[in-house]
PDB file of N, CA, C and O in Angstrom:
ATOM      1  N   MET A   1      21.141 -28.039  19.952  1.00  0.00           N
ATOM      2  CA  MET A   1      20.584 -27.279  18.848  1.00  0.00           C
ATOM      3  C   MET A   1      19.064 -27.258  18.978  1.00  0.00           C
ATOM      4  O   MET A   1      18.434 -28.243  19.362  1.00  0.00           O
ATOM      5  N   ASN A   2      18.507 -26.109  18.647  1.00  0.00           N
ATOM      6  CA  ASN A   2      17.058 -25.934  18.674  1.00  0.00           C
ATOM      7  C   ASN A   2      16.567 -25.577  17.278  1.00  0.00           C
ATOM      8  O   ASN A   2      17.336 -25.119  16.432  1.00  0.00           O
ATOM      9  N   THR A   3      15.286 -25.793  17.054  1.00  0.00           N
ATOM     10  CA  THR A   3      14.671 -25.411  15.784  1.00  0.00           C
ATOM     11  C   THR A   3      13.941 -24.090  15.972  1.00  0.00           C
ATOM     12  O   THR A   3      13.156 -23.928  16.906  1.00  0.00           O
ATOM     13  N   TYR A   4      14.207 -23.150  15.076  1.00  0.00           N
ATOM     14  CA  TYR A   4      13.560 -21.841  15.082  1.00  0.00           C
ATOM     15  C   TYR A   4      12.850 -21.641  13.768  1.00  0.00           C
ATOM     16  O   TYR A   4      13.285 -22.153  12.737  1.00  0.00           O
ATOM     17  N   LYS A   5      11.743 -20.887  13.794  1.00  0.00           N
ATOM     18  CA  LYS A   5      11.054 -20.570  12.550  1.00  0.00           C
ATOM     19  C   LYS A   5      10.762 -19.079  12.514  1.00  0.00           C
ATOM     20  O   LYS A   5      10.614 -18.434  13.552  1.00  0.00           O
ATOM     21  N   ALA A   6      10.682 -18.541  11.297  1.00  0.00           N
ATOM     22  CA  ALA A   6      10.388 -17.131  11.097  1.00  0.00           C
ATOM     23  C   ALA A   6       9.779 -16.941   9.717  1.00  0.00           C
ATOM     24  O   ALA A   6       9.970 -17.763   8.820  1.00  0.00           O
ATOM     25  N   ASN A   7       9.048 -15.855   9.559  1.00  0.00           N
ATOM     26  CA  ASN A   7       8.526 -15.465   8.252  1.00  0.00           C
ATOM     27  C   ASN A   7       9.644 -14.841   7.456  1.00  0.00           C
ATOM     28  O   ASN A   7      10.396 -14.014   7.971  1.00  0.00           O
ATOM     29  N   VAL A   8       9.758 -15.231   6.203  1.00  0.00           N
ATOM     30  CA  VAL A   8      10.751 -14.626   5.304  1.00  0.00           C
ATOM     31  C   VAL A   8      10.059 -14.212   4.012  1.00  0.00           C
ATOM     32  O   VAL A   8       9.055 -14.802   3.611  1.00  0.00           O
ATOM     33  N   ARG A   9      10.611 -13.193   3.371  1.00  0.00           N
ATOM     34  CA  ARG A   9      10.076 -12.683   2.123  1.00  0.00           C
ATOM     35  C   ARG A   9      10.848 -13.318   0.974  1.00  0.00           C
ATOM     36  O   ARG A   9      12.077 -13.271   0.942  1.00  0.00           O
ATOM     37  N   VAL A  10      10.119 -13.912   0.030  1.00  0.00           N
ATOM     38  CA  VAL A  10      10.736 -14.541  -1.143  1.00  0.00           C
ATOM     39  C   VAL A  10      10.015 -14.077  -2.407  1.00  0.00           C
ATOM     40  O   VAL A  10       8.868 -13.632  -2.346  1.00  0.00           O
ATOM     41  N   ALA A  11      10.677 -14.179  -3.530  1.00  0.00           N
ATOM     42  CA  ALA A  11      10.077 -13.794  -4.809  1.00  0.00           C
ATOM     43  C   ALA A  11       9.023 -14.830  -5.218  1.00  0.00           C
ATOM     44  O   ALA A  11       9.174 -16.024  -4.959  1.00  0.00           O
ATOM     45  N   LYS A  12       7.968 -14.355  -5.854  1.00  0.00           N
ATOM     46  CA  LYS A  12       6.951 -15.265  -6.386  1.00  0.00           C
ATOM     47  C   LYS A  12       7.509 -16.020  -7.580  1.00  0.00           C
ATOM     48  O   LYS A  12       8.488 -15.596  -8.195  1.00  0.00           O
ATOM     49  N   SER A  13       6.882 -17.139  -7.902  1.00  0.00           N
ATOM     50  CA  SER A  13       7.402 -17.980  -8.970  1.00  0.00           C
ATOM     51  C   SER A  13       7.347 -17.297 -10.339  1.00  0.00           C
ATOM     52  O   SER A  13       8.162 -17.597 -11.212  1.00  0.00           O
ATOM     53  N   GLY A  14       6.405 -16.391 -10.531  1.00  0.00           N
ATOM     54  CA  GLY A  14       6.307 -15.665 -11.800  1.00  0.00           C
ATOM     55  C   GLY A  14       7.355 -14.583 -11.943  1.00  0.00           C
ATOM     56  O   GLY A  14       7.571 -14.054 -13.033  1.00  0.00           O
ATOM     57  N   GLY A  15       8.012 -14.254 -10.829  1.00  0.00           N
ATOM     58  CA  GLY A  15       9.051 -13.241 -10.866  1.00  0.00           C
ATOM     59  C   GLY A  15       8.554 -11.836 -10.562  1.00  0.00           C
ATOM     60  O   GLY A  15       9.354 -10.910 -10.428  1.00  0.00           O
ATOM     61  N   ILE A  16       7.231 -11.669 -10.451  1.00  0.00           N
ATOM     62  CA  ILE A  16       6.675 -10.350 -10.171  1.00  0.00           C
ATOM     63  C   ILE A  16       6.102 -10.365  -8.761  1.00  0.00           C
ATOM     64  O   ILE A  16       5.165 -11.111  -8.477  1.00  0.00           O
ATOM     65  N   GLY A  17       6.666  -9.537  -7.871  1.00  0.00           N
ATOM     66  CA  GLY A  17       6.173  -9.439  -6.506  1.00  0.00           C
ATOM     67  C   GLY A  17       6.866 -10.410  -5.558  1.00  0.00           C
ATOM     68  O   GLY A  17       7.742 -11.183  -5.943  1.00  0.00           O
ATOM     69  N   THR A  18       6.438 -10.335  -4.310  1.00  0.00           N
ATOM     70  CA  THR A  18       6.989 -11.211  -3.281  1.00  0.00           C
ATOM     71  C   THR A  18       5.870 -11.831  -2.474  1.00  0.00           C
ATOM     72  O   THR A  18       4.724 -11.389  -2.543  1.00  0.00           O
ATOM     73  N   MET A  19       6.203 -12.849  -1.714  1.00  0.00           N
ATOM     74  CA  MET A  19       5.256 -13.471  -0.783  1.00  0.00           C
ATOM     75  C   MET A  19       6.008 -13.853   0.481  1.00  0.00           C
ATOM     76  O   MET A  19       7.239 -13.895   0.499  1.00  0.00           O
ATOM     77  N   MET A  20       5.259 -14.130   1.530  1.00  0.00           N
ATOM     78  CA  MET A  20       5.858 -14.496   2.810  1.00  0.00           C
ATOM     79  C   MET A  20       5.661 -15.996   3.031  1.00  0.00           C
ATOM     80  O   MET A  20       4.581 -16.534   2.784  1.00  0.00           O
ATOM     81  N   VAL A  21       6.709 -16.656   3.497  1.00  0.00           N
ATOM     82  CA  VAL A  21       6.645 -18.092   3.812  1.00  0.00           C
ATOM     83  C   VAL A  21       7.350 -18.314   5.151  1.00  0.00           C
ATOM     84  O   VAL A  21       8.161 -17.495   5.582  1.00  0.00           O
ATOM     85  N   TRP A  22       7.029 -19.430   5.798  1.00  0.00           N
ATOM     86  CA  TRP A  22       7.724 -19.828   7.023  1.00  0.00           C
ATOM     87  C   TRP A  22       8.987 -20.582   6.631  1.00  0.00           C
ATOM     88  O   TRP A  22       8.973 -21.415   5.725  1.00  0.00           O
ATOM     89  N   ALA A  23      10.073 -20.280   7.325  1.00  0.00           N
ATOM     90  CA  ALA A  23      11.332 -20.993   7.125  1.00  0.00           C
ATOM     91  C   ALA A  23      11.840 -21.462   8.485  1.00  0.00           C
ATOM     92  O   ALA A  23      11.672 -20.766   9.487  1.00  0.00           O
ATOM     93  N   GLN A  24      12.455 -22.628   8.521  1.00  0.00           N
ATOM     94  CA  GLN A  24      12.987 -23.180   9.771  1.00  0.00           C
ATOM     95  C   GLN A  24      14.485 -23.401   9.640  1.00  0.00           C
ATOM     96  O   GLN A  24      14.987 -23.760   8.575  1.00  0.00           O
ATOM     97  N   VAL A  25      15.191 -23.178  10.750  1.00  0.00           N
ATOM     98  CA  VAL A  25      16.626 -23.445  10.820  1.00  0.00           C
ATOM     99  C   VAL A  25      16.960 -24.062  12.162  1.00  0.00           C
ATOM    100  O   VAL A  25      16.225 -23.905  13.137  1.00  0.00           O
ATOM    101  N   GLN A  26      18.071 -24.761  12.199  1.00  0.00           N
ATOM    102  CA  GLN A  26      18.613 -25.299  13.455  1.00  0.00           C
ATOM    103  C   GLN A  26      19.688 -24.342  13.933  1.00  0.00           C
ATOM    104  O   GLN A  26      20.639 -24.062  13.203  1.00  0.00           O
ATOM    105  N   ALA A  27      19.545 -23.831  15.168  1.00  0.00           N
ATOM    106  CA  ALA A  27      20.534 -22.874  15.681  1.00  0.00           C
ATOM    107  C   ALA A  27      20.614 -22.963  17.201  1.00  0.00           C
ATOM    108  O   ALA A  27      19.760 -23.567  17.850  1.00  0.00           O
ATOM    109  N   GLN A  28      21.654 -22.351  17.752  1.00  0.00           N
ATOM    110  CA  GLN A  28      21.866 -22.346  19.202  1.00  0.00           C
ATOM    111  C   GLN A  28      20.916 -21.383  19.907  1.00  0.00           C
ATOM    112  O   GLN A  28      20.432 -21.675  21.000  1.00  0.00           O
ATOM    113  N   ASN A  29      20.646 -20.219  19.276  1.00  0.00           N
ATOM    114  CA  ASN A  29      19.802 -19.203  19.905  1.00  0.00           C
ATOM    115  C   ASN A  29      19.117 -18.372  18.817  1.00  0.00           C
ATOM    116  O   ASN A  29      19.317 -18.596  17.623  1.00  0.00           O
ATOM    117  N   THR A  30      18.295 -17.397  19.267  1.00  0.00           N
ATOM    118  CA  THR A  30      17.518 -16.576  18.344  1.00  0.00           C
ATOM    119  C   THR A  30      18.388 -15.748  17.435  1.00  0.00           C
ATOM    120  O   THR A  30      18.098 -15.615  16.246  1.00  0.00           O
ATOM    121  N   ILE A  31      19.453 -15.187  17.977  1.00  0.00           N
ATOM    122  CA  ILE A  31      20.346 -14.336  17.172  1.00  0.00           C
ATOM    123  C   ILE A  31      21.021 -15.149  16.074  1.00  0.00           C
ATOM    124  O   ILE A  31      21.101 -14.709  14.928  1.00  0.00           O
ATOM    125  N   ALA A  32      21.505 -16.334  16.430  1.00  0.00           N
ATOM    126  CA  ALA A  32      22.139 -17.194  15.430  1.00  0.00           C
ATOM    127  C   ALA A  32      21.124 -17.623  14.371  1.00  0.00           C
ATOM    128  O   ALA A  32      21.462 -17.722  13.192  1.00  0.00           O
ATOM    129  N   ALA A  33      19.892 -17.876  14.783  1.00  0.00           N
ATOM    130  CA  ALA A  33      18.851 -18.268  13.838  1.00  0.00           C
ATOM    131  C   ALA A  33      18.595 -17.149  12.830  1.00  0.00           C
ATOM    132  O   ALA A  33      18.477 -17.404  11.631  1.00  0.00           O
ATOM    133  N   LYS A  34      18.508 -15.902  13.320  1.00  0.00           N
ATOM    134  CA  LYS A  34      18.281 -14.778  12.411  1.00  0.00           C
ATOM    135  C   LYS A  34      19.452 -14.599  11.456  1.00  0.00           C
ATOM    136  O   LYS A  34      19.247 -14.308  10.277  1.00  0.00           O
ATOM    137  N   CYS A  35      20.663 -14.768  11.941  1.00  0.00           N
ATOM    138  CA  CYS A  35      21.842 -14.662  11.079  1.00  0.00           C
ATOM    139  C   CYS A  35      21.822 -15.724   9.982  1.00  0.00           C
ATOM    140  O   CYS A  35      22.136 -15.426   8.830  1.00  0.00           O
ATOM    141  N   LEU A  36      21.459 -16.944  10.324  1.00  0.00           N
ATOM    142  CA  LEU A  36      21.390 -18.016   9.325  1.00  0.00           C
ATOM    143  C   LEU A  36      20.309 -17.716   8.287  1.00  0.00           C
ATOM    144  O   LEU A  36      20.524 -17.901   7.089  1.00  0.00           O
ATOM    145  N   LEU A  37      19.151 -17.255   8.750  1.00  0.00           N
ATOM    146  CA  LEU A  37      18.068 -16.944   7.810  1.00  0.00           C
ATOM    147  C   LEU A  37      18.447 -15.791   6.889  1.00  0.00           C
ATOM    148  O   LEU A  37      18.138 -15.818   5.698  1.00  0.00           O
ATOM    149  N   GLU A  38      19.119 -14.773   7.439  1.00  0.00           N
ATOM    150  CA  GLU A  38      19.558 -13.664   6.596  1.00  0.00           C
ATOM    151  C   GLU A  38      20.611 -14.100   5.592  1.00  0.00           C
ATOM    152  O   GLU A  38      20.665 -13.567   4.484  1.00  0.00           O
ATOM    153  N   ALA A  39      21.441 -15.051   5.960  1.00  0.00           N
ATOM    154  CA  ALA A  39      22.438 -15.577   5.035  1.00  0.00           C
ATOM    155  C   ALA A  39      21.760 -16.315   3.879  1.00  0.00           C
ATOM    156  O   ALA A  39      22.230 -16.263   2.742  1.00  0.00           O
ATOM    157  N   GLN A  40      20.661 -16.997   4.173  1.00  0.00           N
ATOM    158  CA  GLN A  40      19.962 -17.767   3.149  1.00  0.00           C
ATOM    159  C   GLN A  40      19.069 -16.903   2.271  1.00  0.00           C
ATOM    160  O   GLN A  40      19.042 -17.078   1.053  1.00  0.00           O
ATOM    161  N   TYR A  41      18.330 -15.963   2.882  1.00  0.00           N
ATOM    162  CA  TYR A  41      17.295 -15.216   2.161  1.00  0.00           C
ATOM    163  C   TYR A  41      17.638 -13.762   1.906  1.00  0.00           C
ATOM    164  O   TYR A  41      16.875 -13.057   1.246  1.00  0.00           O
ATOM    165  N   GLY A  42      18.758 -13.302   2.411  1.00  0.00           N
ATOM    166  CA  GLY A  42      19.175 -11.924   2.179  1.00  0.00           C
ATOM    167  C   GLY A  42      18.800 -11.024   3.340  1.00  0.00           C
ATOM    168  O   GLY A  42      17.784 -11.219   4.007  1.00  0.00           O
ATOM    169  N   ARG A  43      19.647 -10.039   3.559  1.00  0.00           N
ATOM    170  CA  ARG A  43      19.430  -9.105   4.657  1.00  0.00           C
ATOM    171  C   ARG A  43      18.148  -8.305   4.404  1.00  0.00           C
ATOM    172  O   ARG A  43      17.917  -7.819   3.297  1.00  0.00           O
ATOM    173  N   GLY A  44      17.329  -8.178   5.433  1.00  0.00           N
ATOM    174  CA  GLY A  44      16.079  -7.433   5.333  1.00  0.00           C
ATOM    175  C   GLY A  44      14.902  -8.267   4.904  1.00  0.00           C
ATOM    176  O   GLY A  44      13.780  -7.761   4.871  1.00  0.00           O
ATOM    177  N   ASN A  45      15.111  -9.534   4.571  1.00  0.00           N
ATOM    178  CA  ASN A  45      14.017 -10.391   4.147  1.00  0.00           C
ATOM    179  C   ASN A  45      13.456 -11.272   5.269  1.00  0.00           C
ATOM    180  O   ASN A  45      12.489 -12.005   5.062  1.00  0.00           O
ATOM    181  N   VAL A  46      14.058 -11.197   6.441  1.00  0.00           N
ATOM    182  CA  VAL A  46      13.527 -11.929   7.603  1.00  0.00           C
ATOM    183  C   VAL A  46      12.567 -10.989   8.309  1.00  0.00           C
ATOM    184  O   VAL A  46      12.949  -9.900   8.738  1.00  0.00           O
ATOM    185  N   ILE A  47      11.308 -11.419   8.425  1.00  0.00           N
ATOM    186  CA  ILE A  47      10.276 -10.593   9.023  1.00  0.00           C
ATOM    187  C   ILE A  47      10.106 -10.998  10.482  1.00  0.00           C
ATOM    188  O   ILE A  47       9.724 -12.132  10.771  1.00  0.00           O
ATOM    189  N   GLY A  48      10.383 -10.093  11.388  1.00  0.00           N
ATOM    190  CA  GLY A  48      10.231 -10.362  12.808  1.00  0.00           C
ATOM    191  C   GLY A  48      11.416 -11.113  13.390  1.00  0.00           C
ATOM    192  O   GLY A  48      12.491 -11.187  12.793  1.00  0.00           O
ATOM    193  N   VAL A  49      11.185 -11.675  14.588  1.00  0.00           N
ATOM    194  CA  VAL A  49      12.210 -12.400  15.323  1.00  0.00           C
ATOM    195  C   VAL A  49      11.903 -13.899  15.223  1.00  0.00           C
ATOM    196  O   VAL A  49      10.752 -14.295  15.407  1.00  0.00           O
ATOM    197  N   PRO A  50      12.888 -14.729  14.940  1.00  0.00           N
ATOM    198  CA  PRO A  50      12.653 -16.167  14.918  1.00  0.00           C
ATOM    199  C   PRO A  50      12.133 -16.671  16.265  1.00  0.00           C
ATOM    200  O   PRO A  50      12.582 -16.213  17.316  1.00  0.00           O
ATOM    201  N   VAL A  51      11.201 -17.599  16.234  1.00  0.00           N
ATOM    202  CA  VAL A  51      10.631 -18.159  17.457  1.00  0.00           C
ATOM    203  C   VAL A  51      10.982 -19.631  17.580  1.00  0.00           C
ATOM    204  O   VAL A  51      11.124 -20.335  16.580  1.00  0.00           O
ATOM    205  N   LEU A  52      11.118 -20.082  18.800  1.00  0.00           N
ATOM    206  CA  LEU A  52      11.462 -21.478  19.052  1.00  0.00           C
ATOM    207  C   LEU A  52      10.305 -22.386  18.747  1.00  0.00           C
ATOM    208  O   LEU A  52       9.181 -22.125  19.175  1.00  0.00           O
ATOM    209  N   VAL A  53      10.559 -23.462  18.007  1.00  0.00           N
ATOM    210  CA  VAL A  53       9.548 -24.456  17.667  1.00  0.00           C
ATOM    211  C   VAL A  53       9.623 -25.576  18.692  1.00  0.00           C
ATOM    212  O   VAL A  53      10.712 -26.062  19.000  1.00  0.00           O
ATOM    213  N   ARG A  54       8.501 -25.984  19.214  1.00  0.00           N
ATOM    214  CA  ARG A  54       8.496 -27.044  20.216  1.00  0.00           C
ATOM    215  C   ARG A  54       8.218 -28.387  19.594  1.00  0.00           C
ATOM    216  O   ARG A  54       8.178 -29.396  20.298  1.00  0.00           O
TER     217      ARG A  54
END
């Protein structure tokens, strides 16, 4: 298992607007990492391609 990170879009705490944060997941490959992030944060909220963390 490898650690991947990607920018994801989440709602602000006040409920108005969104912000971008880094999220990390453990996955076998980049595709699996994106699928996990989309399952957690919703489809279309993963910005870019997850990158491997060293």
